[in-house]
N, C-alpha and C positions, 0 to 999 in steps of 0.2 A: 503493500499500499504506500509506504514511504517513498519507494523508488518511482512509483507511478506518478505520485503527486509532484515529486521533483522534476520529472521529465515533462509533465504537462505544464508546470509553471515556467520552465525554461522555454518551452515551445511557444507559449504566449508572449513572453517578454522579448524573445529573440526570434521573430518569425521569419527565418531565412532558411538556409540549407538544413539547420538542425531540425526545424519543424517538418520539412520534407522527408528527411531521413527517418524520423520517428513515426511518420504518417499519422500525426495526431490532428484532428480537426480543431483548429484554433478559432474558427468562425470570425465574427466581426473584428475583434482586436487585430487579428492577422491581416485582415483586408485593409483595415485603416493603416496599419503600419506599412504595408506594401504600397499603399496609395501615397503616403507621405514620402517614402523612399523614391518612388517614381517621379514624384513632383520635384524633389530636390535634384535628381539627376537631369530632369528636363531644364530646370533653372540653370544648373551648371553648364549644360550644353549650349543653352542660349547665350549665356555670358561669354563663353568662348567664341561662339559664332559672331557676336557683335564686334569683338575685337578683330576677328579675321576679316569681317566685312569692312571695318574701318581701314585696316591696312590695304585691303584689296582696292578700295575706292581711291585712296591716296596714290597707290601705284598706277592705277589706270589713268587717273587725272594727270599725274606727272608724266606719263607717256603720250599725253596729248589728246586722249579720248574725251569726247564731251560728257558732261555730267550724266545725261540720260543713258548713254551707252555704258558708262562705268556702272551705274546703278543696276542696269539690266544684267551685266556680268556678275555683279555681286549677288543678284537674286538667284542665279544658277547655283551658287554655293549655299545660299540660305533662302529657300523658297518664300518664307513669310514676307520678304521685301517686295513681293509682286505688288502689293497695294501701293508702295511708294513708286514702283515703276509706272503703274497706271496713272498715278497723280502727275508724273512727268508727262506722259502721253496725252493727258487731257488738259494739261496746262494749269493744274490745281497747285495747292500749296504743299510742296514736298516736305518741309520741315514739320507741318501739322500732321501729315501722314505718318511720318516717323514717330512723332510724339504719341499718336494714337496707337500705334503698334507697341510702343513701350508700355502703354497703359494696359494693353490686353494681355501681354506676355510679361509676367514678373521677372523672368531672367533677362529680358531685353531692356531693362530700365536704363542701361547705359546709352541706348539710342538717343536719349534726350540730349546727350553731349553732342553726338553726331548731328542731330537736328539743329542744335544751337550753332555749331560751326557752319552748317550749310546756310542758315539764316543770316549769320553775320557776313559771310562771303557774298551773299546776294545783295545785301544792303550796302556794304562798304566797297564792293568791287574788288576786294583783295582775292588773291588766288585761293580757291577751295582746297586745292591739294595741300598747300602749306598748313591751312587751318586743320585739315583732317590728320595731317602728320602730327601736329601738336596734340590734337585730341587723342590720337592713338597712344602717344607717349603717356598722357594723363591717364588713360584707361589701364595701361600696363602697370602704373604705379598703384592705381586703385585695386587692381587684381592681386598685386603682391600683398597689399594690406588685407584684402579679403581672404587670402590663403592663410595668413597668420591668425586672423580671427577665427577661421574655421578650425584650424588646428587646436586653438585654445578651447573652442566650444566642444570639440570632440572629446577632449579630456574631461570636461565638465559633464558631458552626456554619459561617458563611461562610468564616471564616479557615481552619478545618480543611479545608473542601473545596478552598480555593485552594491550600493546602500540599500536599494529595493529588494536585493536578494538576501540581505542579512537576516530578516525575520525567518525566512525559510531555512537558512543555515542554523539558526538557533533551535528551531523545531527538530531538525535532524539530529543535532547534537543532543538535544533533550531526550529523543528517542533512544539514542545510543547509550545515554547514561542511566537508562533504567526506567525513566518516567514514561508516561504515555500521553503527550499532549495532543496527539491526533484523536484519541478517543474523546477527549473533552471537546475539541473543535468540531468533530464530525458527528458526534452521537448525542449531543445535548443542545437544547434550544439556545442557551446562553452562549455555547461554543459557536453555533452558526451565526449568531449575532456578531460575536467578536471577529470570526473569520471574514464575514461580509464587510464589516466596518474596516477591518485591516486592509483587505483587498481593494476596497474603494479608496482609502486614503493613499495606498501606494499608487494606484492608477491615477489619482488626482495629482499626486506629487510629480509623477513622470510627466503627465500632460503639461503641467505648469512649467516644469524645467524645459521641456521641448518648445513650449510657446515663447519663453524668455529667450532661448537660444535662437529661434527663428527671428525674433525681433532684433536681436543683436547682429544677426547675419544679414539682415535686409539691407539692400543697397541704398 
């Protein structure tokens, strides 16, 4: 019984390869965790794509290509830029199209800097290529800072998960020492209340730490 409960708890809190190998139905917590993981991966992919787009636009413009053609070439690397390409084709506001894309995709928030460089170049008449090169340098500096923040947050998340597992470790040690805490938790009404309250508080604590970490990592 103890081993089964340990395995089930680990599968719920770490819904990755461990859960698949144990073939345990983790249900909604696992789906929510996988959704968060996919979202973070998408955000990271979009952040990298925006920097690549900025570099590509600067290189295409420096080679003498017009802005519309450069933007079209960038959209082949990152398809979401098709909306900005359509704005160029229709004679609409390209910086506004880029800002709308930044609002729709959380990982593309750095497009606001690209939009600002595009708008300044339009109004001032200065070269867009030079403005995008400076923007690209700024985005690289921001990305280095973001990586540092992410590494610190990863330590905080790992510590939170470790602390969340401590009550389970105490119960396992209590069982090994000759007491029977599982009988109290699983076979008595008061034990069920304590178990439910404890699991609820652990889940709430993990959710709150993840929320704080996501806010700190937000661009």
